[in-house]
gemmi code that builds the backbone of each chain (N, CA, C; Angstrom):
import gemmi

chains = {
    "A": [
        ("MET", (10.324, -71.220, -9.673), (9.842, -71.830, -8.443), (10.828, -72.858, -7.906)),
        ("SER", (11.559, -73.486, -8.842), (12.562, -74.456, -8.380), (13.661, -73.755, -7.586)),
        ("VAL", (13.938, -72.480, -7.940), (14.943, -71.706, -7.189), (14.475, -71.545, -5.744)),
        ("VAL", (13.175, -71.276, -5.593), (12.634, -71.089, -4.238), (12.692, -72.401, -3.449)),
        ("VAL", (12.322, -73.508, -4.097), (12.351, -74.819, -3.419), (13.781, -75.126, -2.954)),
        ("LEU", (14.753, -74.855, -3.831), (16.162, -75.083, -3.483), (16.567, -74.189, -2.302)),
        ("ALA", (16.150, -72.926, -2.359), (16.487, -71.979, -1.278), (15.866, -72.427, 0.042)),
        ("ILE", (14.656, -72.977, -0.019), (14.002, -73.456, 1.212), (14.811, -74.596, 1.820)),
        ("HIS", (15.266, -75.530, 0.958), (16.039, -76.663, 1.466), (17.359, -76.200, 2.084)),
        ("VAL", (17.978, -75.184, 1.486), (19.251, -74.677, 2.018), (19.009, -73.915, 3.326)),
        ("ALA", (17.956, -73.101, 3.345), (17.691, -72.262, 4.516), (17.192, -73.074, 5.709)),
        ("PHE", (16.368, -74.071, 5.441), (15.741, -74.811, 6.541), (15.972, -76.322, 6.372)),
        ("PRO", (17.232, -76.768, 6.517), (17.522, -78.192, 6.263), (16.807, -79.149, 7.221)),
        ("ASP", (16.444, -78.670, 8.417), (15.744, -79.549, 9.376), (14.239, -79.587, 9.142)),
        ("HIS", (13.773, -78.829, 8.155), (12.331, -78.771, 7.894), (12.033, -79.065, 6.422)),
        ("PRO", (12.246, -80.309, 5.981), (11.990, -80.627, 4.569), (10.523, -80.461, 4.178)),
        ("ASP", (9.633, -80.425, 5.162), (8.212, -80.229, 4.855), (7.929, -78.827, 4.340)),
        ("TYR", (8.800, -77.853, 4.647), (8.563, -76.481, 4.191), (8.486, -76.419, 2.655)),
        ("ALA", (9.408, -77.145, 1.989), (9.379, -77.151, 0.516), (8.087, -77.796, 0.016)),
        ("GLY", (7.628, -78.814, 0.735), (6.359, -79.465, 0.385), (5.188, -78.503, 0.493)),
        ("HIS", (5.200, -77.688, 1.533), (4.121, -76.715, 1.691), (4.149, -75.689, 0.558)),
        ("PHE", (5.355, -75.225, 0.208), (5.485, -74.249, -0.884), (4.943, -74.846, -2.183)),
        ("ALA", (5.365, -76.091, -2.472), (4.940, -76.742, -3.721), (3.430, -76.982, -3.732)),
        ("ALA", (2.877, -77.376, -2.581), (1.433, -77.628, -2.514), (0.648, -76.347, -2.768)),
        ("GLY", (1.118, -75.234, -2.198), (0.444, -73.942, -2.416), (0.510, -73.531, -3.876)),
        ("ALA", (1.704, -73.689, -4.481), (1.874, -73.328, -5.892), (1.002, -74.217, -6.775)),
        ("GLY", (0.974, -75.506, -6.450), (0.181, -76.452, -7.238), (-1.303, -76.143, -7.195)),
        ("MET", (-1.767, -75.738, -6.030), (-3.191, -75.404, -5.883), (-3.568, -74.241, -6.805)),
        ("THR", (-2.763, -73.188, -6.800), (-3.064, -72.027, -7.651), (-2.901, -72.370, -9.131)),
        ("LEU", (-1.820, -73.085, -9.468), (-1.579, -73.431, -10.880), (-2.732, -74.256, -11.444)),
        ("GLY", (-3.192, -75.223, -10.647), (-4.312, -76.051, -11.092), (-5.556, -75.215, -11.324)),
        ("GLY", (-5.874, -74.354, -10.353), (-7.071, -73.507, -10.460), (-6.984, -72.553, -11.635)),
        ("LEU", (-5.826, -71.943, -11.798), (-5.652, -70.980, -12.892), (-5.710, -71.660, -14.256)),
        ("SER", (-5.196, -72.865, -14.320), (-5.224, -73.579, -15.591), (-6.648, -73.912, -16.003)),
        ("VAL", (-7.474, -74.233, -15.014), (-8.892, -74.478, -15.304), (-9.559, -73.174, -15.768)),
        ("LEU", (-9.181, -72.069, -15.120), (-9.725, -70.756, -15.500), (-9.398, -70.422, -16.952)),
        ("LEU", (-8.231, -70.895, -17.411), (-7.812, -70.627, -18.788), (-8.726, -71.288, -19.814)),
        ("LEU", (-9.507, -72.271, -19.365), (-10.455, -72.908, -20.286), (-11.522, -71.920, -20.736)),
        ("TRP", (-11.831, -70.955, -19.868), (-12.882, -69.976, -20.185), (-12.329, -68.603, -20.573)),
        ("HIS", (-11.153, -68.289, -20.038), (-10.563, -66.973, -20.325), (-9.203, -67.178, -20.954)),
        ("GLU", (-9.083, -66.763, -22.209), (-7.828, -67.017, -22.911), (-6.645, -66.388, -22.187)),
        ("LYS", (-6.905, -65.211, -21.620), (-5.848, -64.529, -20.877), (-6.478, -63.944, -19.607)),
        ("PRO", (-6.378, -64.657, -18.479), (-7.040, -64.185, -17.261), (-6.531, -62.807, -16.837)),
        ("ALA", (-7.456, -61.960, -16.404), (-7.064, -60.635, -15.920), (-6.263, -60.811, -14.629)),
        ("PRO", (-5.306, -59.895, -14.360), (-4.511, -60.009, -13.133), (-5.378, -60.116, -11.878)),
        ("GLY", (-6.508, -59.413, -11.900), (-7.405, -59.452, -10.738), (-7.934, -60.852, -10.491)),
        ("ARG", (-8.309, -61.547, -11.592), (-8.831, -62.922, -11.466), (-7.744, -63.860, -10.943)),
        ("ALA", (-6.543, -63.708, -11.498), (-5.435, -64.571, -11.065), (-5.147, -64.354, -9.588)),
        ("THR", (-5.176, -63.094, -9.174), (-4.898, -62.787, -7.763), (-6.003, -63.337, -6.861)),
        ("MET", (-7.249, -63.231, -7.323), (-8.359, -63.754, -6.518), (-8.222, -65.265, -6.334)),
        ("LEU", (-7.795, -65.954, -7.410), (-7.607, -67.404, -7.309), (-6.476, -67.743, -6.337)),
        ("ALA", (-5.420, -66.934, -6.377), (-4.313, -67.163, -5.431), (-4.814, -66.973, -4.000)),
        ("LEU", (-5.657, -65.960, -3.791), (-6.207, -65.717, -2.450), (-7.088, -66.885, -2.009)),
        ("ALA", (-7.842, -67.451, -2.975), (-8.676, -68.620, -2.655), (-7.781, -69.793, -2.249)),
        ("ALA", (-6.659, -69.960, -2.973), (-5.709, -71.033, -2.629), (-5.119, -70.803, -1.245)),
        ("VAL", (-4.843, -69.529, -0.913), (-4.334, -69.196, 0.430), (-5.368, -69.601, 1.485)),
        ("GLY", (-6.650, -69.340, 1.176), (-7.735, -69.692, 2.102), (-7.850, -71.198, 2.296)),
        ("VAL", (-7.773, -71.941, 1.181), (-7.832, -73.411, 1.273), (-6.633, -73.927, 2.072)),
        ("GLY", (-5.470, -73.305, 1.837), (-4.263, -73.693, 2.571), (-4.415, -73.464, 4.070)),
        ("ALA", (-5.031, -72.332, 4.426), (-5.249, -72.037, 5.856), (-6.162, -73.087, 6.476)),
        ("LEU", (-7.168, -73.483, 5.698), (-8.136, -74.481, 6.172), (-7.461, -75.842, 6.396)),
        ("THR", (-6.642, -76.263, 5.420), (-5.979, -77.572, 5.565), (-4.953, -77.549, 6.705)),
        ("GLU", (-4.269, -76.403, 6.851), (-3.276, -76.286, 7.928), (-3.962, -76.332, 9.297)),
        ("ALA", (-5.180, -75.804, 9.352), (-5.911, -75.779, 10.626), (-6.603, -77.105, 10.919)),
        ("THR", (-6.678, -77.986, 9.908), (-7.412, -79.246, 10.114), (-6.505, -80.460, 9.872)),
        ("ILE", (-6.428, -80.929, 8.623), (-5.725, -82.200, 8.374), (-4.215, -82.130, 8.597)),
        ("PHE", (-3.608, -80.944, 8.403), (-2.162, -80.839, 8.620), (-1.825, -80.185, 9.955)),
        ("ARG", (-2.820, -80.047, 10.832), (-2.559, -79.487, 12.158), (-2.023, -80.614, 13.041)),
        ("LEU", (-0.717, -80.638, 13.225), (-0.117, -81.699, 14.042), (0.051, -81.180, 15.471)),
        ("ALA", (1.127, -80.421, 15.716), (1.328, -79.883, 17.057), (0.516, -78.606, 17.259)),
        ("ASP", (0.368, -77.857, 16.185), (-0.275, -76.552, 16.289), (-0.504, -76.032, 14.873)),
        ("PHE", (-1.280, -74.951, 14.723), (-1.376, -74.262, 13.435), (-0.011, -73.623, 13.209)),
        ("ASP", (0.728, -74.137, 12.215), (2.086, -73.647, 12.007), (2.067, -72.456, 11.052)),
        ("VAL", (2.367, -71.289, 11.605), (2.327, -70.046, 10.821), (3.357, -70.082, 9.690)),
        ("VAL", (4.509, -70.732, 9.927), (5.546, -70.786, 8.894), (5.087, -71.679, 7.738)),
        ("ASP", (4.486, -72.838, 8.068), (3.917, -73.699, 7.020), (2.920, -72.901, 6.187)),
        ("PHE", (2.024, -72.211, 6.886), (0.988, -71.424, 6.208), (1.609, -70.322, 5.346)),
        ("GLY", (2.599, -69.632, 5.898), (3.240, -68.542, 5.160), (3.907, -69.038, 3.884)),
        ("LEU", (4.628, -70.155, 3.993), (5.351, -70.668, 2.820), (4.408, -71.213, 1.755)),
        ("GLN", (3.343, -71.903, 2.195), (2.426, -72.423, 1.167), (1.668, -71.269, 0.500)),
        ("SER", (1.427, -70.202, 1.247), (0.754, -69.042, 0.666), (1.667, -68.309, -0.308)),
        ("ILE", (2.956, -68.234, 0.040), (3.927, -67.626, -0.889), (3.955, -68.447, -2.181)),
        ("GLY", (3.906, -69.774, -2.045), (3.849, -70.648, -3.224), (2.610, -70.362, -4.057)),
        ("ALA", (1.482, -70.191, -3.381), (0.220, -69.918, -4.084), (0.307, -68.606, -4.864)),
        ("VAL", (0.947, -67.607, -4.273), (1.061, -66.302, -4.940), (2.077, -66.363, -6.082)),
        ("PHE", (3.200, -67.063, -5.852), (4.229, -67.172, -6.897), (3.665, -67.801, -8.172)),
        ("ALA", (2.703, -68.710, -7.987), (2.152, -69.414, -9.151), (1.345, -68.495, -10.065)),
        ("THR", (1.018, -67.296, -9.593), (0.245, -66.380, -10.459), (1.146, -65.718, -11.509)),
        ("TYR", (2.470, -65.694, -11.258), (3.338, -64.917, -12.138), (3.321, -65.339, -13.614)),
        ("PRO", (3.342, -66.656, -13.910), (3.299, -66.999, -15.340), (2.030, -66.484, -16.005)),
        ("PHE", (0.959, -66.400, -15.238), (-0.320, -65.965, -15.800), (-0.363, -64.450, -15.945)),
        ("LEU", (0.263, -63.754, -15.002), (0.349, -62.298, -15.129), (1.232, -61.947, -16.320)),
        ("TYR", (2.179, -62.837, -16.589), (3.137, -62.588, -17.671), (2.503, -62.855, -19.035)),
        ("GLY", (1.393, -63.600, -19.050), (0.709, -63.796, -20.325), (0.532, -65.234, -20.748)),
        ("ALA", (0.225, -66.128, -19.815), (-0.066, -67.514, -20.198), (-1.326, -67.540, -21.063)),
        ("THR", (-1.342, -68.386, -22.032), (-2.490, -68.448, -22.938), (-3.089, -69.846, -22.960)),
        ("ILE", (-4.194, -69.989, -23.682), (-4.911, -71.258, -23.729), (-4.018, -72.394, -24.246)),
        ("GLU", (-3.063, -72.046, -25.135), (-2.178, -73.074, -25.688), (-1.310, -73.700, -24.598)),
        ("ARG", (-1.060, -72.935, -23.557), (-0.191, -73.441, -22.490), (-1.005, -74.079, -21.360)),
        ("ASN", (-2.307, -74.185, -21.598), (-3.201, -74.661, -20.551), (-2.847, -76.055, -20.056)),
        ("LEU", (-2.627, -76.979, -20.996), (-2.368, -78.369, -20.622), (-1.099, -78.472, -19.780)),
        ("ILE", (-0.076, -77.718, -20.204), (1.185, -77.738, -19.445), (0.930, -77.224, -18.029)),
        ("GLY", (0.123, -76.171, -17.927), (-0.193, -75.592, -16.621), (-0.925, -76.567, -15.727)),
        ("ILE", (-1.929, -77.256, -16.320), (-2.698, -78.230, -15.534), (-1.781, -79.342, -15.027)),
        ("LEU", (-0.952, -79.874, -15.945), (-0.057, -80.971, -15.559), (0.955, -80.511, -14.507)),
        ("ALA", (1.517, -79.309, -14.720), (2.499, -78.787, -13.756), (1.831, -78.560, -12.407)),
        ("GLY", (0.603, -78.023, -12.444), (-0.125, -77.761, -11.199), (-0.419, -79.033, -10.443)),
        ("LEU", (-0.928, -80.033, -11.159), (-1.260, -81.301, -10.502), (-0.008, -81.989, -9.962)),
        ("ALA", (1.074, -81.919, -10.758), (2.326, -82.555, -10.322), (2.860, -81.881, -9.061)),
        ("LEU", (2.862, -80.535, -9.062), (3.358, -79.806, -7.889), (2.496, -80.096, -6.664)),
        ("LEU", (1.175, -80.105, -6.877), (0.250, -80.369, -5.769), (0.499, -81.767, -5.202)),
        ("ALA", (0.630, -82.754, -6.118), (0.845, -84.142, -5.684), (2.178, -84.283, -4.953)),
        ("VAL", (3.230, -83.661, -5.520), (4.552, -83.748, -4.891), (4.524, -83.080, -3.525)),
        ("GLY", (3.913, -81.907, -3.455), (3.863, -81.158, -2.193), (3.103, -81.898, -1.119)),
        ("VAL", (1.882, -82.309, -1.433), (1.051, -83.007, -0.442), (1.672, -84.365, -0.108)),
        ("GLY", (2.154, -85.072, -1.146), (2.777, -86.376, -0.927), (3.988, -86.275, -0.012)),
        ("HIS", (4.785, -85.225, -0.211), (5.980, -84.995, 0.599), (5.600, -84.808, 2.067)),
        ("ILE", (4.572, -83.988, 2.292), (4.143, -83.711, 3.670), (3.591, -84.991, 4.316)),
        ("VAL", (2.747, -85.730, 3.562), (2.149, -86.959, 4.096), (3.238, -87.985, 4.393)),
        ("TRP", (4.226, -88.101, 3.479), (5.319, -89.044, 3.676), (6.109, -88.700, 4.935)),
        ("LEU", (6.376, -87.399, 5.139), (7.122, -86.981, 6.330), (6.321, -87.250, 7.592)),
        ("THR", (4.991, -87.079, 7.486), (4.130, -87.288, 8.649), (4.099, -88.757, 9.036)),
        ("ASP", (4.081, -89.634, 8.016), (3.998, -91.070, 8.285), (5.338, -91.686, 8.679)),
        ("ALA", (6.433, -91.014, 8.247), (7.776, -91.609, 8.463), (8.103, -91.735, 9.958)),
    ],
    "B": [
        ("MET", (-4.764, -49.301, -14.402), (-5.378, -50.172, -13.394), (-4.708, -51.547, -13.396)),
        ("ARG", (-4.508, -52.095, -14.635), (-3.889, -53.419, -14.738), (-2.474, -53.388, -14.163)),
        ("ARG", (-1.785, -52.303, -14.453), (-0.406, -52.165, -13.953), (-0.374, -52.192, -12.431)),
        ("ALA", (-1.382, -51.542, -11.828), (-1.420, -51.498, -10.361), (-1.737, -52.878, -9.801)),
        ("LEU", (-2.641, -53.610, -10.480), (-3.070, -54.921, -9.972), (-1.941, -55.943, -9.931)),
        ("VAL", (-1.009, -55.865, -10.899), (0.065, -56.852, -10.912), (0.989, -56.706, -9.702)),
        ("TRP", (0.892, -55.579, -9.000), (1.714, -55.404, -7.800), (1.062, -56.006, -6.562)),
        ("VAL", (-0.227, -56.402, -6.685), (-0.915, -57.002, -5.536), (-0.232, -58.296, -5.083)),
        ("PRO", (0.089, -59.240, -6.018), (0.802, -60.446, -5.562), (2.123, -60.120, -4.870)),
        ("PHE", (2.830, -59.106, -5.377), (4.097, -58.723, -4.741), (3.858, -58.246, -3.310)),
        ("ALA", (2.794, -57.443, -3.152), (2.463, -56.959, -1.801), (2.131, -58.135, -0.878)),
        ("LEU", (1.444, -59.141, -1.433), (1.116, -60.334, -0.638), (2.384, -61.079, -0.228)),
        ("VAL", (3.325, -61.212, -1.183), (4.577, -61.908, -0.881), (5.345, -61.163, 0.218)),
        ("VAL", (5.347, -59.830, 0.145), (6.032, -59.036, 1.177), (5.381, -59.295, 2.545)),
        ("ALA", (4.029, -59.249, 2.567), (3.314, -59.445, 3.838), (3.547, -60.865, 4.386)),
        ("LEU", (3.477, -61.857, 3.503), (3.655, -63.248, 3.949), (5.094, -63.498, 4.410)),
        ("GLY", (6.040, -62.854, 3.737), (7.445, -62.968, 4.150), (7.645, -62.387, 5.544)),
        ("LEU", (7.019, -61.241, 5.793), (7.112, -60.629, 7.128), (6.502, -61.548, 8.187)),
        ("LEU", (5.408, -62.221, 7.785), (4.748, -63.166, 8.699), (5.703, -64.302, 9.083)),
        ("VAL", (6.414, -64.838, 8.074), (7.341, -65.952, 8.315), (8.497, -65.500, 9.219)),
        ("VAL", (9.118, -64.354, 8.867), (10.232, -63.852, 9.686), (9.745, -63.546, 11.107)),
        ("GLY", (8.605, -62.870, 11.188), (8.054, -62.486, 12.489), (7.810, -63.692, 13.378)),
        ("GLU", (7.214, -64.744, 12.800), (6.920, -65.947, 13.589), (8.209, -66.622, 14.062)),
        ("LEU", (9.193, -66.741, 13.154), (10.438, -67.428, 13.535), (11.216, -66.634, 14.589)),
        ("VAL", (11.181, -65.301, 14.486), (11.870, -64.489, 15.497), (11.100, -64.526, 16.823)),
        ("LEU", (9.785, -64.541, 16.734), (8.943, -64.587, 17.937), (9.202, -65.862, 18.740)),
        ("ARG", (9.469, -66.977, 18.024), (9.713, -68.254, 18.712), (11.006, -68.236, 19.526)),
        ("THR", (11.923, -67.304, 19.223), (13.156, -67.209, 20.005), (12.890, -66.525, 21.341)),
        ("ALA", (11.706, -65.940, 21.480), (11.256, -65.222, 22.683), (11.916, -63.861, 22.841)),
        ("ILE", (12.857, -63.515, 21.965), (13.568, -62.236, 22.122), (12.612, -61.036, 22.086)),
        ("PRO", (11.643, -60.982, 21.154), (10.768, -59.792, 21.141), (9.745, -59.769, 22.283)),
        ("ARG", (9.545, -60.900, 22.940), (8.461, -61.000, 23.930), (8.833, -60.430, 25.299)),
        ("GLU", (7.793, -59.941, 25.975), (7.932, -59.598, 27.383), (7.331, -60.764, 28.150)),
        ("LEU", (8.102, -61.351, 29.038), (7.627, -62.525, 29.775), (7.802, -62.303, 31.274)),
        ("ALA", (6.803, -62.670, 32.022), (6.898, -62.599, 33.487), (5.860, -63.526, 34.070)),
        ("GLY", (6.293, -64.378, 34.993), (5.345, -65.266, 35.650), (5.969, -66.583, 36.056)),
        ("THR", (5.096, -67.472, 36.474), (5.536, -68.798, 36.902), (5.225, -69.805, 35.803)),
        ("VAL", (6.216, -70.603, 35.464), (6.001, -71.653, 34.456), (5.122, -72.730, 35.082)),
        ("THR", (3.967, -72.965, 34.465), (3.063, -73.984, 35.014), (3.060, -75.255, 34.168)),
        ("ALA", (3.597, -75.167, 32.950), (3.689, -76.371, 32.114), (4.704, -76.156, 30.999)),
        ("VAL", (5.417, -77.200, 30.658), (6.302, -77.204, 29.486), (5.868, -78.400, 28.656)),
        ("ASP", (5.393, -78.113, 27.466), (4.786, -79.153, 26.634), (5.597, -79.331, 25.346)),
        ("ARG", (6.009, -80.571, 25.110), (6.750, -80.874, 23.875), (5.838, -81.713, 22.985)),
        ("ARG", (5.557, -81.209, 21.782), (4.682, -81.935, 20.848), (5.473, -82.299, 19.592)),
        ("THR", (5.217, -83.492, 19.091), (5.948, -83.919, 17.901), (5.233, -83.451, 16.631)),
        ("GLU", (6.059, -83.254, 15.591), (5.507, -82.840, 14.292), (5.807, -83.919, 13.258)),
        ("ASP", (6.300, -83.496, 12.077), (6.576, -84.458, 11.004), (7.689, -85.437, 11.373)),
        ("GLN", (8.744, -84.903, 11.984), (9.904, -85.745, 12.311), (10.196, -85.677, 13.813)),
        ("PRO", (9.640, -86.596, 14.577), (9.861, -86.558, 16.024), (11.346, -86.511, 16.380)),
        ("GLY", (11.686, -85.609, 17.277), (13.079, -85.445, 17.690), (13.835, -84.430, 16.872)),
        ("VAL", (13.307, -84.061, 15.719), (13.985, -83.095, 14.842), (13.240, -81.758, 14.831)),
        ("ASP", (11.954, -81.811, 14.539), (11.193, -80.555, 14.442), (10.086, -80.488, 15.506)),
        ("ASP", (10.413, -80.993, 16.706), (9.428, -80.935, 17.789), (9.078, -79.489, 18.116)),
        ("VAL", (7.865, -79.328, 18.627), (7.362, -77.990, 18.946), (7.242, -77.882, 20.464)),
        ("TRP", (7.748, -76.785, 21.016), (7.743, -76.590, 22.472), (6.815, -75.442, 22.856)),
        ("PHE", (6.006, -75.693, 23.868), (5.124, -74.658, 24.403), (5.379, -74.515, 25.896)),
        ("VAL", (5.429, -73.261, 26.349), (5.577, -72.983, 27.772), (4.317, -72.253, 28.221)),
        ("THR", (3.711, -72.735, 29.307), (2.523, -72.063, 29.841), (2.922, -71.277, 31.082)),
        ("LEU", (2.525, -70.001, 31.091), (2.839, -69.130, 32.219), (1.583, -68.866, 33.035)),
        ("ASP", (1.685, -69.028, 34.334), (0.585, -68.756, 35.271), (-0.697, -69.486, 34.892)),
        ("GLY", (-0.546, -70.577, 34.177), (-1.696, -71.413, 33.840), (-2.605, -70.875, 32.759)),
        ("ASN", (-2.279, -69.701, 32.222), (-3.210, -69.144, 31.241), (-2.561, -68.538, 29.992)),
        ("ARG", (-1.242, -68.485, 29.956), (-0.600, -67.901, 28.766), (0.352, -68.922, 28.163)),
        ("GLU", (-0.018, -69.429, 26.978), (0.815, -70.425, 26.306), (1.677, -69.741, 25.249)),
        ("VAL", (2.976, -69.977, 25.330), (3.919, -69.331, 24.417), (4.720, -70.410, 23.693)),
        ("ARG", (4.780, -70.314, 22.358), (5.612, -71.260, 21.607), (7.054, -70.769, 21.631)),
        ("VAL", (7.968, -71.647, 21.976), (9.376, -71.251, 22.081), (10.260, -72.247, 21.346)),
        ("GLU", (11.505, -71.857, 21.148), (12.477, -72.750, 20.523), (12.919, -73.825, 21.524)),
        ("ARG", (13.441, -74.917, 20.982), (13.830, -76.072, 21.796), (14.762, -75.734, 22.972)),
        ("PRO", (15.841, -74.931, 22.765), (16.733, -74.667, 23.910), (16.014, -74.034, 25.104)),
        ("ILE", (15.026, -73.189, 24.817), (14.289, -72.547, 25.916), (13.385, -73.582, 26.590)),
        ("GLY", (12.694, -74.360, 25.759), (11.797, -75.389, 26.293), (12.533, -76.399, 27.153)),
        ("GLU", (13.747, -76.759, 26.704), (14.526, -77.745, 27.464), (15.057, -77.167, 28.773)),
        ("ARG", (15.261, -75.847, 28.780), (15.844, -75.199, 29.967), (14.805, -75.018, 31.080)),
        ("LEU", (13.543, -74.825, 30.685), (12.517, -74.493, 31.681), (11.792, -75.721, 32.206)),
        ("GLU", (11.278, -75.585, 33.422), (10.435, -76.645, 33.977), (9.382, -76.008, 34.882)),
        ("SER", (8.357, -76.770, 35.191), (7.257, -76.249, 36.009), (7.800, -75.713, 37.335)),
        ("GLY", (7.284, -74.558, 37.710), (7.686, -73.955, 38.979), (8.729, -72.864, 38.814)),
        ("ASP", (9.385, -72.815, 37.640), (10.376, -71.764, 37.397), (9.706, -70.392, 37.365)),
        ("GLU", (10.378, -69.421, 37.976), (9.919, -68.025, 37.896), (10.735, -67.347, 36.802)),
        ("ILE", (10.040, -66.812, 35.788), (10.806, -66.179, 34.708), (10.414, -64.708, 34.529)),
        ("VAL", (11.387, -63.915, 34.162), (11.186, -62.488, 33.899), (12.028, -62.100, 32.703)),
        ("LYS", (11.413, -61.344, 31.785), (12.160, -60.884, 30.617), (11.486, -59.653, 30.053)),
        ("THR", (12.255, -58.630, 29.703), (11.677, -57.456, 29.057), (11.701, -57.670, 27.540)),
        ("ALA", (10.799, -56.987, 26.833), (10.714, -57.130, 25.384), (12.029, -56.719, 24.727)),
        ("TRP", (12.457, -57.477, 23.747), (13.661, -57.269, 22.941), (14.962, -57.432, 23.724)),
        ("SER", (14.856, -57.909, 24.950), (16.079, -58.213, 25.695), (16.501, -59.638, 25.348)),
        ("ARG", (17.796, -59.870, 25.335), (18.288, -61.231, 25.068), (18.554, -61.980, 26.368)),
        ("ASN", (18.211, -61.348, 27.483), (18.424, -62.003, 28.770), (17.103, -62.463, 29.365)),
        ("LEU", (17.042, -63.747, 29.656), (15.856, -64.324, 30.297), (16.252, -64.716, 31.716)),
        ("HIS", (15.582, -64.128, 32.704), (15.887, -64.464, 34.098), (15.040, -65.657, 34.516)),
        ("VAL", (15.702, -66.751, 34.835), (15.016, -67.973, 35.284), (15.411, -68.174, 36.740)),
        ("ASN", (14.450, -67.989, 37.644), (14.731, -67.998, 39.088), (15.842, -66.962, 39.338)),
        ("ASP", (16.993, -67.384, 39.815), (18.064, -66.410, 40.068), (19.130, -66.443, 38.985)),
        ("GLU", (18.862, -67.183, 37.940), (19.871, -67.376, 36.904), (19.530, -66.564, 35.654)),
        ("GLU", (20.551, -66.152, 34.926), (20.324, -65.413, 33.690), (20.637, -66.316, 32.499)),
        ("VAL", (19.666, -66.463, 31.604), (19.865, -67.302, 30.418), (19.942, -66.389, 29.203)),
        ("ARG", (20.996, -66.573, 28.419), (21.199, -65.725, 27.222), (20.428, -66.326, 26.048)),
        ("LEU", (19.592, -65.528, 25.419), (18.811, -65.997, 24.271), (19.514, -65.629, 22.971)),
        ("SER", (19.351, -66.461, 21.962), (19.938, -66.132, 20.654), (18.961, -66.509, 19.548)),
        ("LEU", (19.205, -65.971, 18.365), (18.351, -66.303, 17.219), (18.585, -67.761, 16.831)),
        ("SER", (17.522, -68.472, 16.518), (17.648, -69.866, 16.091), (18.204, -69.903, 14.666)),
        ("PRO", (18.740, -71.051, 14.234), (19.213, -71.149, 12.836), (18.105, -70.826, 11.836)),
        ("GLU", (16.855, -71.228, 12.152), (15.728, -70.943, 11.247), (15.456, -69.437, 11.168)),
        ("ALA", (15.506, -68.777, 12.324), (15.257, -67.328, 12.327), (16.353, -66.600, 11.551)),
        ("ARG", (17.592, -67.043, 11.757), (18.708, -66.433, 11.006), (18.537, -66.655, 9.500)),
        ("ALA", (18.186, -67.888, 9.138), (18.036, -68.219, 7.715), (16.914, -67.402, 7.079)),
        ("SER", (15.863, -67.155, 7.844), (14.736, -66.397, 7.277), (15.159, -64.967, 6.929)),
        ("LEU", (16.225, -64.478, 7.591), (16.668, -63.110, 7.340), (17.331, -62.938, 5.977)),
        ("TRP", (17.804, -64.066, 5.365), (18.273, -63.950, 3.967), (17.268, -64.571, 2.998)),
        ("PHE", (16.552, -65.598, 3.485), (15.619, -66.295, 2.591), (14.449, -65.380, 2.171)),
        ("VAL", (13.868, -64.695, 3.140), (12.694, -63.865, 2.821), (13.058, -62.686, 1.896)),
        ("PRO", (14.163, -61.952, 2.161), (14.545, -60.919, 1.177), (14.788, -61.495, -0.222)),
        ("LEU", (15.329, -62.734, -0.292), (15.532, -63.369, -1.606), (14.187, -63.571, -2.313)),
        ("ILE", (13.189, -64.005, -1.546), (11.846, -64.207, -2.090), (11.276, -62.872, -2.584)),
        ("TRP", (11.484, -61.825, -1.782), (10.998, -60.492, -2.186), (11.670, -60.054, -3.492)),
        ("LEU", (12.966, -60.319, -3.571), (13.722, -59.929, -4.769), (13.180, -60.659, -6.008)),
        ("LEU", (12.953, -61.968, -5.853), (12.415, -62.756, -6.970), (11.035, -62.254, -7.368)),
        ("ALA", (10.179, -62.032, -6.363), (8.811, -61.574, -6.644), (8.838, -60.187, -7.291)),
        ("GLY", (9.725, -59.324, -6.797), (9.839, -57.978, -7.375), (10.311, -58.037, -8.820)),
        ("GLY", (11.297, -58.906, -9.072), (11.815, -59.060, -10.431), (10.759, -59.587, -11.386)),
        ("LEU", (10.014, -60.601, -10.919), (8.959, -61.174, -11.762), (7.863, -60.141, -12.027)),
        ("THR", (7.563, -59.327, -11.010), (6.520, -58.298, -11.192), (6.971, -57.254, -12.206)),
        ("LEU", (8.219, -56.841, -12.091), (8.753, -55.858, -13.053), (8.716, -56.434, -14.468)),
        ("ALA", (9.005, -57.745, -14.582), (8.981, -58.383, -15.914), (7.571, -58.363, -16.501)),
        ("THR", (6.553, -58.515, -15.654), (5.177, -58.527, -16.176), (4.717, -57.126, -16.560)),
        ("THR", (5.337, -56.095, -15.980), (4.914, -54.722, -16.289), (5.682, -54.137, -17.461)),
        ("ARG", (6.619, -54.923, -18.014), (7.428, -54.459, -19.136), (6.527, -54.130, -20.320)),
        ("PRO", (6.694, -52.970, -20.943), (5.832, -52.634, -22.084), (5.949, -53.680, -23.185)),
        ("SER", (4.800, -54.084, -23.743), (4.829, -55.117, -24.785), (5.364, -54.558, -26.090)),
        ("GLU", (5.948, -55.444, -26.918), (6.523, -55.019, -28.179), (5.419, -54.640, -29.162)),
        ("PRO", (5.668, -53.658, -30.024), (4.625, -53.225, -30.976), (4.318, -54.298, -32.021)),
    ],
}
model = gemmi.Model(1)
for chain_id, residues in chains.items():
    chain = gemmi.Chain(chain_id)
    for i, (resn, *xyz) in enumerate(residues, 1):
        res = gemmi.Residue()
        res.name, res.seqid = resn, gemmi.SeqId(i, " ")
        for name, pos in zip(("N", "CA", "C"), xyz):
            atom = gemmi.Atom()
            atom.name, atom.element = name, gemmi.Element(name[0])
            atom.pos, atom.b_iso = gemmi.Position(*pos), 0.0
            res.add_atom(atom)
        chain.add_residue(res)
    model.add_chain(chain)
structure = gemmi.Structure()
structure.add_model(model)
structure.setup_entities()
């Protein structure tokens, strides 16, 4: 995911918020999936994908409300949704309950960094 | 069934990537067919005023189109514009304005395929047969 964040910064240097949106989307899914791991030692791909879709939905809602500045930004939405989907890969690959804590911490950190980045840019 | 399901996230990444490229190219106005009188040019600020401002052009009072900054700066109320879809020429009154891809639209043309490549690689890694 860090490769993607780096690529976003290189591709869109005038839009540092894009990386924030990607990280926020990834953080949302990682957090949700890590909680799911409390009940399912190895979440089925279908469950992981459904959670990513839920994160995409929450992202659409926030983009249409609290992060709607000039307009509903389709690029912001697209990048945060790509982040939400990318976060499913470690779980499809076989994340287990032992890795749950790392997942929760990584998810919360990414979510905080992503949202914090966007809020900081908005206030600056 | 499980093997098929792991490709769903990849399909989502492909669709979302197309959405990003499509939106950025659409903002250049190149794919659009435009005809009418400009009734408003609206500049709205985003995260960084002056850097990532958003421009909207309203045609005939009822069609609002998001455009890139050079187009927004070029147009003003009362301008008559005509453009065919996928043409790079925008006729403003009697003048011809040449349209080009924005740096963001150009960047999306390598960034999105890179994302697809990463997602495809990760998906293939998850479908790798497990060791006995």
